[in-house]
N, C-alpha and C positions, 0 to 999 in steps of 0.2 A: 403653437413651441407643440409637439405629437407628446400623447398618450405615453402609459409607461408598458399603456397593453400593443399601443401602434411598431413603439420604439423592439419590446422582444421582437413582431412580429420580421420587423425590416431585417432585423441581424440576423434572424434564423433565416428567413431566403437565401440571404449574400450567404450565408456558412455554406447552408443547404447547394448553390451554386457552385460553392467549388473558394468561397472568398473567406476573408479568414476578418475578425472581432478584434475592434482593438481595445488600451489598457485600460480606456477612459470608459468604453462604452465597457468590458465585463465590470467594471466598480459600479457601474447603471443595473445594471442586471444581479450582483449581486446582493444590492442595495430594494429590489422592488417589493412592495407591498405586501400582508399577508393576501387583498385581496388578488393580487397578480399572480402567487407565488405558482399556484397551478397551470396559469395559463405557460408559469415562466417551465416548469419541469415537462408540460406537453410538448414545449417545442425545445426542448434537452432532449426529452427521448427520439423524437422523428430524424434529430442528427443521428442520433446513436443508432438509429432504427437502417440509414442510409448506408450509412460510414461501418458498421460491424453485424446487419443481423442482430437475429433472435438471439442467438449462442451465449449464456454467461459463463464465464471460465470460474470454474471453485479450486480453488490451491488451499491443502493444511501446509504445516510446520511443526519442527519436532523441539525442544529446546534441547539441542546436543548437549550444549556445554554451560549452564549456571550459575548467574554472577560471578561477584570481586571485583567485577569491572573496577576499570581505573577511571571510566572516565564520570564526568561528573555532569551527565544527563538530567533537567532536574523530574523530569517526568515519570522516569528511569526508576524499576524497583530494584535492576540489577546491578546499580552499581556502589559498590562497595562502604561509600560516604554516608550511606542511607545506613537507617536499620528499618528495614519494611519486611524482615522474618519471613523470607522469602527461605526455598532452599538452595542449598548452594549445594555441587555438585559439577566431577573434571569431568572429560567427557564420556558419555552415554554407552557403554558396553553396546557391541556392535551388532548385534542380533537382537536388540532395545529397538535402537532407531529402526533395522529392517522389517519389525512389527508395527511403528510408524507408518513408514511410507506402505503399507501394504494396509493396513487399515485408511488410508489416508484412501487409497483405491478405491476399494472398499463401499467407503464412503458419498465417490462420486469426482473427486478429485479431478484436475488433469495433470497439477505436479502438486510435487513433497518439497518443499523450502527449509534443509536442515539447518539451523540457524543455533552459531556460539555466541555465549557472552565477552566482552574483552574488547583490546585497540582493535586485538593484528593476531592474526596466524603464526604467531613467534615460538611457537612447537610444534617441530620438523613430527612430530608421532603425530601429532592429532589434522597433518595438515593432512599427512598421506594415508591417514585411515578416511576424512574426509577425499579423497583422490577416489579411496579403495572404495566407498559407500555407492560413491555415484555410480559409477558403474555394475556395482553389481545391482543395484535399485532400480536401474536402468531393464538389464541385462532379465531380473529374476523376479519383476515385479510387470517392468512395463509402464512406468508411470516416468511424466519427466521429471526432472530433477535442479531445483533451484540450494543457490546458498546466502546468507548472509555470512557476510564474516568479520567481519571491521574493513579495515583496512588493509590491503593486499597490497607484493610487491608487483614488478607487468611480471618477474617469471615465473609470481602464483599464477597470477590470469590468465595466462599461456596456458599450466598448468590444470587448471579448472576444462579451460576451452575444449583440450586435447579428453580430459575423462569424456567428454563431452555435458557438462554442466548446461542448461538455455538457460539459467537468469543468474545473477546474479543481484544480488538487494541492494538497494544503498540508499534508504534517508536523506533528503536532507531536509527535514525535519520540516522547517519553515522557511520565512521569507528571508532570504543574504544580510536584509536588515532587522533581522530582531533573530536571527543566528544568537549573536552573545550574546543572548538575556537568557535560552536555552541549557543552552552548555561553554561550557572557555577553555577546555583540557584538547577542543581541535576546531577546526576553522568550517565556516563553510564553500574556504577554499581547499581548503585539505581533502572533501569530499567529494567538489567537482572534481580536481585529482584523479580521484580513486575511480571513479565514473569512466572517467574517459580511460583508463587503465583498461577498465572491463572493454570500453565500447574496441579499443586497440586489437586486446585479441580478439576483440568478433563473437565480443559473448553481451545478448541485448539484458539489456539494465532494467531494472525494476526501481522505481525508484516513484516516493512520494512524501506526507510528511502530516502529522496530528494539528487537526484543531481543535482550537479551542484553551492552545496553551497563553494567552495575553494577548496576541498576535491582534491585531486589524482587519476590517478587513480588506482596506486597499493592501494588508502585506499579505489577505492569501490571494488575492491577487496579483501581487508581483511573485509569490510562491507558484503559482499557471505560470506563469511567462515562461520564469525561470524554467523551467520545466522543457518549456516548449523550447528554449532554446538551447538546450541541454541533447534536445534530439532525447526526450522520450518517448517512451510508449506506451508502456507497460504501470500505471500508476496509483498506489495503493496512499487512500483515504481514511484515515485514524480517525476519533475523537475522545479525545484526552479523557481515560480512567483516570482520575485522579489515587490514589495510592501512597496510603498514610505510610505516614515515615516519610515523602520526597515533599522537592519544596512544593510542589503544584497539587497540595494533595488539599486544599482549600479552592481551590479556582471555580467559579463558580459555572456552575452548566452550560450548555451549551440547547439555544431553545428547538427541536427538533426542523422549525420551517425555515430558522435558520440555517442550519448544518443541509437542506435538502437546496437552498439557496448556492449552497454552500459550493455540495458537486454539482450541481447545473451548467454553473459561475467557470467548472474544469473542463464541463464538457462542451462546452463556447470556445476555450481558449483549443481545446485540444482536442475535435472532432472524431478523431481517427484514435486513439487511441486506446487501449483496454484500462478502464478507471474501474477497479474495486472497493467494493467498502467494507473496510475492516477491522479491526481493532476501536472495540468501545461501539459498537451499532446497540447493539443489547441494549446496554444500558442509556444510552442517549437518546436513543429517533426511538425503541420501545414498540411502540403498535404500531411506529408509522417505514415500519423494515420495507415495506413490502416497495414504498411509495420510492426510496433511494433506486431500484431498480424498473421503476415505472418513469424516472425520473432522470435518461441520460446514462446509468448504474450498465458495464455489463461484468460483472464481476465479483466474486463474493470471498472471502475469507473466511472456511468451514470449521467446526472444527474447538479445540480450546485452542487460548495465547500462547503468552510466554510464559506465563505467571500468571493466569486468570483466565476465570473457565468459559468459554464460550456457549453458542447454539446445539443443540443436538442437529447435526446433519441429517436425519430423516427431516424435521424442522425445514431448515436449508429448499433441500427436495423439495420439500408437496411445496413451498412459494413458489419455487421456479413454476413449479406446474400448473398452479393456481391461476401464475402470470402468461399462461401461455407459450412461456421458453424451455429455449431448449438447452443442452448443456457442453460445453467446448469434451472434446474424448484428450485421450494423452498424444500426441508426437514424438514419437521414440524411436524414429527412421534415420 
């Protein structure tokens, strides 16, 4: 019978040669012992090195419309169903968004994500403002622009593509088998349909989820393979930051090594993807944040998150330099 080390090395060699991992093998890797975890991370990073090189993709976001969301996602501070004490506001003034985009570029981000709370974009004035901002930011600031806008119509997806949006962000949150435990006001199928509308319009989709919602290890593997089925190649992996007032405020935190094993498993399943560590990394990984980048990840969300503080971007740039990594530059051709 193979040891854990032997299995990790065998699967790594297969993927480096262009092969794939099975779901059963991924379930074994995510359960690697603490003693085998450093080998698992090193092998995940060898896969990253072969297929993605040294560059780390940095992105930043702005919460352009906050709170009062009608959906009931149990992790979210912006749901109107929960009393979380966040600021609620309608769409930010244009120049405030422009300043945020400029600040993101100065901090080293390759792209800037305009995020709006709410199920969809039924306000035509807000959507027209988003299209206008995409064009202005690309032209005047020279940074890639992404959007996280909830559910879109096919026509809206085409309009975003024409305006020059680089990516549409639409997380699946968790495995399809666990989704109804996370949200009941929309379905995993609706998420998949929204992703397909963006892809039909020629937009690259940024899609990941959140670890620590109460899902099993096998469901994390299920989520990774579902992303593969959806042809996703840009994946943000968040770790729950429990927000007081939400149903998940008392969720038990994940151990840092468990998080790192989960991240590594995603790299084995999706060897060529851009996989970034995002929300919750400071709280959950703490002193081991750099090990995510040394364990297969090639992207980082910098600056503040939607309703919580992040790291100083200068600290993240120092982390990249200490690891001998470069950063991706904006492509606004």
